[in-house]
N, C-alpha and C positions, 0 to 999 in steps of 0.2 A: 217450241224448242228454236233456240238460238241458231243462226246461221254462225258457221266460222266466223263470216267477217265480223258478225255482233260481238262471237267473244274473242276475238283479237281486240277489237276496242277495248273490252270492258279490262282486258289484262294490260292495256296501255294505259288506260285511264289510272287505273289501280296503282301501275308500277310511277305515272308521273306523281299522284296521290303523296305513293309512299317517299320518292326522290325531293318532293319537298317538304314533307314533314320532318328528312334526316336533315335535310339542308338548315331546317328551322332549329332543330334541338342542338346541329353542330353550332351554329350562329351562337342560341343560348348559351352552350358550354363554353365558348370562347370569351363571350361577356362576361359570364362568371370570373373565368379564370383571371380577366382583365380585372375585373372589380377586386379579387381576390388577394392580388399580386401585393398590393402594399403591405396586406394583412399578413401574407406568407413573408415578407421580406422582415417586417417587424418580428413573427415569431423564429426565423432563421439568426435574425441579431441576438435573441432572447437566447434561445440555445445556445448561440459559440459564448455569452456570456457566461452562463449556468457551468457550460464544458470548462473554461478560464477558472472560474471562482471555486467549481469539485476541485481540478487541478491543483490551484493553489492551496487549497484545504489540506490536500494528501501530503503535499511538498511540505508544508507548517508542521503535519502531525508527525511526519517520518523525520524531520530534524528534530522533533521534540523526542523522539523516540530513541534518535540516537543520541541525543543528550544526555538522556535520562542513563542509558546506559555506558555512558561512559563517564558519568560520575558516580553510577553504581562498581564501577570497574575500580574506579578511582578508590572509592570507600572499601572496596576488597583488599587494593594492595596495602592501604595503608592499616587495614585491621589486620591481614597478615604481616604488617613490619612490627606492629605493636605487639603481637603475638609471641614473634620471634625475639625481640626485645626482652619479653617480661621471662621467655625462657633462658634466655642469657644470663638475665640479672641475678634468676632463683639458682642457676646452676653455681656451682662451688669453682674457685679458679685453681685449675690444674695448677697451676704453679705453687699455690697455698698447699694444697693434699699433699704434691709432691714434696714439698719442703717440709711439712709439717712431718711426713713420716721418713724421711730424712734424719731430721732433727730425733725421733726417735730412735734411730738406729743407733745414732751416734753418742747417744746419751746412755743407750742401756748399754752399748755394744753388741748387742744381739741383731738379727735380722727380725722385723716384725712379721712373720708367715705363719698361717695357720696350715694344719696339714689336714687333707684331706680324707 
């Protein structure tokens, strides 16, 4: 059986070995991060440019959508104006209608009214 002194020495040796391994792992991690830094910076540049391009694409799409809506509104307005113009052209002139009924009254001497 191990004496208390021997078990303390074993714990101490194991703790020293773990501390050494932890330091080696941290050093390896630090080395890899340093090696990866240029790649990470390049990835960040690419991601930034991608976001700029996506934002520009969204802006262009929104502008095109706005232009299309404006064109549609203009066309709708022009169509409405044309319809109103056609309706006005097809309606009889009220002066002509009133004038012809007055002529009929004056020529016959009677009012042209129907009974209901």
